[in-house]
N, C-alpha and C positions, 0 to 999 in steps of 0.2 A: 154260555161258554165262549170264550174268546178265541179268535182265529189264531193259528200258529204263526209265529214270525216266519218269514220267507226262508231264512237259513235253516229252519227246523223241518222243512218239507223234504221228504226223501222219495226214493223210487217206489216204496210201498204205497205211499199216498197217491202217487201218480197212477199206479196200477189200478187201485180201487176207484179212481176217478174215471178211468177209461172203460172198465168192465160194464157199467150200465150204459155208457154211450155206444159201445160195440153191440150190446144186446138190443138196444133200440134200433140201430141200423139194420141188424139181421132181421128183426121183426118186421120192419117196413119193407125190406126186400122180399121176404117170404109172402107177406100179405098182398103185395102188389102183383105177384105172379111173375115177376121178372127173374126169379131165382128158382131153379129146380135141381133135383138130384137125379142123375140119369141111371137109376138102378134097374129100370125096365128096358129090356132089349127090343121090345115090340115097337116097330116103326110107326104103327098107327097111334101109339100113345105119345110119341115124340112131339114136342111143341114147335119144332121147326116147321115153318110154312112150306107147303108143297110148291115145287117148282113146276112151271108149265112147260113140260118137255115137248108137247105137241107144237106149241107156238115157236119154241126155240129151234127145233129141228126143221120146221117149215121155213123159218127165216134163214137158217143156214143153207137149206136146199136152194133158196133163191140166190144167195150170195156166193156160195162156194163153187169153185171151178170143177168139182168132182161130184159124182152121185152120192146123195145122203140117204140113208135108210133109217127107218124108225122102228125100233123094237117096241112092241106093246108093253106097258107096265104090267109085270106079273102080279097075280093076286097076292095081297098082303105086303107088297113092296111100296115104298114111298119115294117118288121123285123129289130130289132135294137140291140139285145144282146143275149148272151148265155154263159153258164158256166157249169162246172161239179164239184161242190164242194163235200166234204165228209160230212156225217151226221151220227154221232155215229157209225162209222165203216161201213157205207153204202155210196154208191155214189148217187148223184142226177144229173139228166139231166135236165137242165133248159134253156129255150129259152123265148124271149120276143118280143112283138110287140108294136108299137104305133097304137092304133085303129083309126078308122075314127072319133071317138068322141074326139080324142086327148089324151086319157088315155093310160097309160102303162098297158099291160096285160101280165101276166107271166104264162107259162106252166111248171110245174115241175113233173118229173117222178122218182120214187125211189122204192127200195125194203125195205126201212125202214118202220117201223110200223107207223100208223097214229099219235100215241102219240108223236113221234119224228118229224114228218112232220109238225104238227100244229105250234110249236114254230118257226120252220125254216121259214114257210110262214108268220107268224105274225111279225117276225123281232126281232132282238136281244134286242132292247130297249122296247119291249112289255112285260108287266108283266101279270100274270094270271088275275089280277083285271081289266086289260085293254082289255081282250079277252072274247068273249061270243060265245058259240055254239048257233046258231039261228034256228036250226031245220034241216030238211032233205028235199030234192027235188028229184023227179023222173025225169030223163032226158035221152033220148035216150036209154031207157031200163035199166038204172043203177040208183042206189040210191046214192045220193051225200049228204054228211054232210056239212052244211053251217056254216060259222064262220064270225064274224065281230070284228074288233079291235076298240078301242076308237078313233084312228086316221082315221076312215072311210075306212080302208082297209078291203075288203071282199074277202073271198076265199071259194072255194068248194073243197072237197076231196072225191074221190071214190076209192074203193078197187076192183081191177080186179084179185085178187088171187096172182100172182107173182109180181105185181106192184101196187103201190098206185099213183094216179094221182091227182095233185092239180092245180087249176087255180085261179089266184088272180088278183085283180085290185082295184083301187080307183074310177074307172069310173062306168058307168051304168052296172047293172046286165046283160043286154043283151050282153055285151062283154064277160062275163063269159060263158053265154049260147052258144054263137057262137063257142068258142074254145072247151068247154066241150063236146058238141054234136058232133063236128067234130072229135076230137081226139079218142073218144071211138068207132067211126064208122070205124076207120082205122085198118088194120092188122099190127102186129108188123113188123118193118123193118128187113130185113135179116141180119144175123150176119156176112156175108162175104162181 
């Protein structure tokens, strides 16, 4: 059978040429293990590598001008991130977990004032109209100011004198309570 002249090739021919190529690419991606579908909310089955929270917070404790506390990783949670950004001339020690509910939970510690920490936790794209202080809570002997964004992000902030601690999630409030009560019960990590 002779090939079609170029002027007779149409979009249908192009489509049927691409279908096997795309199928081959999908097969290679799946077989290599670099492609997964996140249908399971269990953090332990997540393929993201665990982040070393212990080492990160110990390094932050040596470098930060404020006391840094380490909340133990709760059973069934997976540590997955950490950073040390600056905030209006102050540093922030931030670590995060995937909770057993499948939600991301972030712990941030800083010597910046609460008025600076609130927009940091709310996110760059959150305006004051999208943010509401929802009250206060007493937890583990500390007063926490509670906030919620229009995007269902909720966070709590407490002031421990030399450091402000913020805990945020889009998951259940119990995830915030778990980290909040745990972190304030800890002594600051040594500077050495």
